[in-house]
C-alpha positions as CSV (number, residue, x, y, z in Angstrom):
1,X,-19.5,56.9,-9.8
2,X,-22.3,55.4,-11.8
3,X,-19.9,54.6,-14.7
4,X,-17.4,53.1,-12.3
5,X,-20.1,50.9,-10.7
6,X,-21.4,49.8,-14.2
7,X,-17.8,49.0,-15.2
8,X,-17.4,46.9,-12.1
9,X,-20.7,45.1,-12.8
10,X,-19.7,44.4,-16.4
11,X,-16.3,43.1,-15.3
12,X,-17.9,40.8,-12.8
13,X,-20.4,39.5,-15.4
14,X,-17.5,38.9,-17.8
15,X,-15.6,36.9,-15.1
16,X,-18.7,34.9,-14.2
17,X,-19.4,34.2,-17.9
18,X,-15.8,33.1,-18.5
19,X,-15.8,30.8,-15.4
20,X,-19.1,29.4,-16.5
21,X,-17.8,28.7,-20.0
22,X,-14.7,26.9,-18.5
23,X,-17.0,24.8,-16.2
24,X,-19.2,23.9,-19.2
25,X,-16.2,23.1,-21.3
26,X,-15.1,20.2,-19.0
27,X,-16.0,16.8,-20.2
28,X,-16.0,13.7,-17.9
29,X,-13.3,11.3,-18.9
30,X,-12.3,7.7,-18.2
31,X,-8.7,6.6,-18.1
32,X,-7.4,3.0,-18.1
33,X,-3.9,2.0,-17.6
34,X,-1.2,-0.6,-16.7
35,X,0.9,-0.1,-13.6
36,X,3.9,-1.4,-11.8
37,X,5.0,-0.6,-8.2
38,X,5.7,-1.8,-4.7
39,X,2.5,-3.9,-4.5
40,X,3.0,-5.6,-7.9
41,X,1.8,-5.3,-11.4
42,X,-1.7,-4.7,-12.6
43,X,-4.4,-2.4,-13.9
44,X,-5.8,1.0,-13.0
45,X,-9.0,2.8,-14.0
46,X,-10.1,6.4,-13.2
47,X,-13.3,8.2,-13.8
48,X,-12.7,12.0,-13.8
49,X,-16.3,13.2,-13.4
50,X,-15.4,16.8,-12.4
51,X,-12.5,19.1,-13.3
52,X,-11.1,18.7,-9.8
53,X,-12.5,15.2,-8.8
54,X,-12.0,11.6,-9.9
55,X,-12.8,8.2,-8.6
56,X,-10.0,5.6,-9.1
57,X,-9.6,1.9,-8.6
58,X,-6.6,-0.4,-8.9
59,X,-5.5,-4.0,-8.6
60,X,-1.9,-5.2,-8.5
61,X,-0.4,-8.6,-7.9
62,X,2.6,-10.9,-8.8
63,X,5.5,-9.3,-6.9
64,X,7.5,-11.6,-4.7
65,X,10.5,-10.5,-2.6
66,X,12.9,-12.7,-0.7
67,X,14.6,-11.2,2.3
68,X,16.1,-12.3,5.7
69,X,16.6,-10.8,9.1
70,X,18.1,-11.8,12.4
71,X,16.4,-12.0,15.8
72,X,18.8,-12.8,18.6
73,X,20.7,-15.9,17.4
74,X,18.2,-17.0,14.8
75,X,18.2,-16.1,11.1
76,X,14.7,-15.8,9.5
77,X,14.3,-16.3,5.8
78,X,11.1,-14.5,4.5
79,X,9.5,-14.9,1.1
80,X,7.0,-12.0,0.8
81,X,4.1,-12.0,-1.7
82,X,2.6,-8.6,-2.6
83,X,-0.9,-7.8,-3.9
84,X,-3.4,-5.0,-3.3
85,X,-6.7,-3.5,-4.4
86,X,-7.8,0.0,-3.8
87,X,-10.7,2.5,-4.2
88,X,-9.8,6.2,-3.9
89,X,-11.1,9.7,-4.4
90,X,-8.6,11.9,-6.3
91,X,-8.7,15.7,-5.8
92,X,-7.0,17.9,-8.5
93,X,-6.6,21.3,-6.7
94,X,-5.4,23.1,-9.8
95,X,-7.6,21.3,-12.3
96,X,-4.6,19.8,-14.1
97,X,-2.5,16.7,-13.6
98,X,-1.5,16.9,-9.9
99,X,-3.8,15.2,-7.4
100,X,-4.2,14.4,-3.8
101,X,-5.7,11.0,-3.1
102,X,-7.5,9.4,-0.1
103,X,-9.4,6.2,0.2
104,X,-9.3,2.6,1.2
105,X,-6.8,-0.1,0.2
106,X,-6.9,-3.8,0.8
107,X,-3.3,-5.0,0.8
108,X,-2.3,-8.6,1.1
109,X,1.4,-8.5,2.1
110,X,2.6,-11.5,3.9
111,X,5.6,-13.9,4.0
112,X,6.3,-17.5,4.6
113,X,9.0,-17.5,7.3
114,X,11.7,-20.1,8.1
115,X,13.9,-19.7,11.1
116,X,17.4,-21.3,11.4
117,X,19.7,-21.0,14.4
118,X,23.1,-19.6,13.6
119,X,24.9,-22.5,15.3
120,X,22.6,-25.0,13.5
121,X,22.0,-26.8,16.8
122,X,20.1,-24.7,19.3
123,X,17.2,-22.3,19.1
124,X,16.9,-19.6,21.8
125,X,13.4,-18.4,22.5
126,X,12.6,-16.0,25.4
127,X,16.0,-16.9,27.0
128,X,15.4,-20.7,26.9
129,X,17.5,-23.0,24.7
130,X,15.8,-25.7,22.5
131,X,17.6,-28.3,20.4
132,X,17.0,-28.6,16.6
133,X,16.7,-32.4,17.3
134,X,13.5,-31.7,19.3
135,X,12.0,-28.8,17.2
136,X,13.2,-29.6,13.7
137,X,12.8,-26.2,12.0
138,X,10.7,-23.2,13.0
139,X,8.3,-22.0,10.3
140,X,5.4,-19.6,10.1
141,X,3.9,-16.5,8.5
142,X,4.6,-12.8,8.9
143,X,1.7,-10.6,7.8
144,X,2.3,-6.9,7.2
145,X,-1.3,-6.1,6.2
146,X,-4.2,-8.2,4.9
147,X,-7.4,-6.2,5.6
148,X,-9.0,-2.9,4.5
149,X,-6.8,0.0,5.6
150,X,-6.8,3.8,5.1
151,X,-4.6,5.2,2.3
152,X,-3.4,8.7,1.4
153,X,-1.1,9.7,-1.4
154,X,-0.2,12.2,-4.2
155,X,0.2,11.8,-7.9
156,X,0.2,13.0,-11.4
157,X,-2.3,11.9,-14.1
158,X,-3.1,13.3,-17.5
159,X,-6.8,12.5,-17.2
160,X,-7.7,16.2,-18.1
161,X,-7.2,15.5,-21.8
162,X,-7.7,12.6,-24.3
163,X,-4.8,10.4,-25.4
164,X,-1.9,8.5,-24.0
165,X,0.0,9.6,-20.9
166,X,2.3,8.6,-18.1
167,X,1.2,8.7,-14.5
168,X,2.8,8.1,-11.1
169,X,1.6,8.0,-7.5
170,X,3.3,7.9,-4.1
171,X,1.5,7.2,-0.9
172,X,1.2,5.1,2.3
173,X,-1.2,2.5,3.6
174,X,-1.6,1.6,7.3
175,X,-0.2,-1.8,8.4
176,X,-1.7,-4.5,10.6
177,X,1.2,-6.7,11.6
178,X,0.8,-10.3,12.8
179,X,3.3,-13.1,13.2
180,X,2.6,-16.9,13.7
181,X,5.4,-19.5,14.4
182,X,5.4,-23.2,15.0
183,X,8.0,-26.0,15.0
184,X,8.0,-28.6,12.2
185,X,8.1,-31.4,14.8
186,X,5.1,-30.0,16.7
187,X,7.1,-30.0,19.9
188,X,5.1,-27.1,21.3
189,X,2.0,-29.3,21.4
190,X,3.6,-31.4,24.2
191,X,5.7,-28.6,25.9
192,X,3.7,-25.7,27.2
193,X,6.8,-23.8,28.0
194,X,7.9,-23.9,24.4
195,X,4.4,-22.8,23.4
196,X,4.7,-19.7,25.6
197,X,8.2,-19.0,24.4
198,X,7.1,-19.1,20.8
199,X,4.4,-16.6,21.6
200,X,7.1,-14.3,23.1
201,X,9.2,-14.8,19.9
202,X,6.2,-13.9,17.8
203,X,5.7,-10.7,19.8
204,X,9.4,-9.8,19.5
205,X,9.3,-10.2,15.7
206,X,6.0,-8.3,15.5
207,X,7.5,-5.4,17.4
208,X,10.5,-5.3,15.0
209,X,8.3,-5.3,11.9
210,X,5.8,-2.9,13.4
211,X,8.4,-0.1,13.9
212,X,7.1,1.3,10.6
213,X,3.4,1.8,11.0
214,X,2.8,2.3,7.3
215,X,3.8,0.6,4.1
216,X,5.1,2.8,1.2
217,X,3.1,2.5,-2.0
218,X,4.7,3.8,-5.2
219,X,3.4,3.1,-8.7
220,X,4.2,4.2,-12.2
221,X,2.2,3.5,-15.3
222,X,1.0,4.4,-18.7
223,X,-2.7,5.1,-19.5
224,X,-5.1,6.1,-22.2
225,X,-7.8,8.7,-21.5
226,X,-11.0,8.5,-23.5
């Protein structure tokens, strides 16, 4: 019994010593990299201060996307600009490359919008017809998100060893949709009914955009870990 107990104690001490050696062997590392993804192109830096924890920051910009969508009998042309900055905590559950990320992101995702009636003569807002001769065109902005929002994601990063490496990350950021419309002739300034109908059109567009409460964030990049 005594020998068995001593054996168990020795085994426990060896395991503790091995775990301690592994813990002491970890060296904090800094990774810097270039990225491209759904919020643009930019830079990324990560400080892995613990085998399972890292603090990461990123800034991306320069991605423009043109798209169009229909609302009733009006075609809206939208030119989206994408940029975002983020600060996140990364958790490496296995101490290797895979991580789970959570933090804050400040996306700036908005579009300049131009509305054109399909018949080129009449806009219909909230069931009321308005001529293009009175309104000119309908322009405005559609904002998907432009303030600090929560972010969660998963990814792979070789920050556990020195040298070059590829990394990727996939996540979602909450949206905060807003739409603003006006006529180029300013007709809503003299017609309260049109002003109210434009507000109804804004809400309809907002409801369509807001069907997806999150914006997908996907990035790939190359980095060097010091």
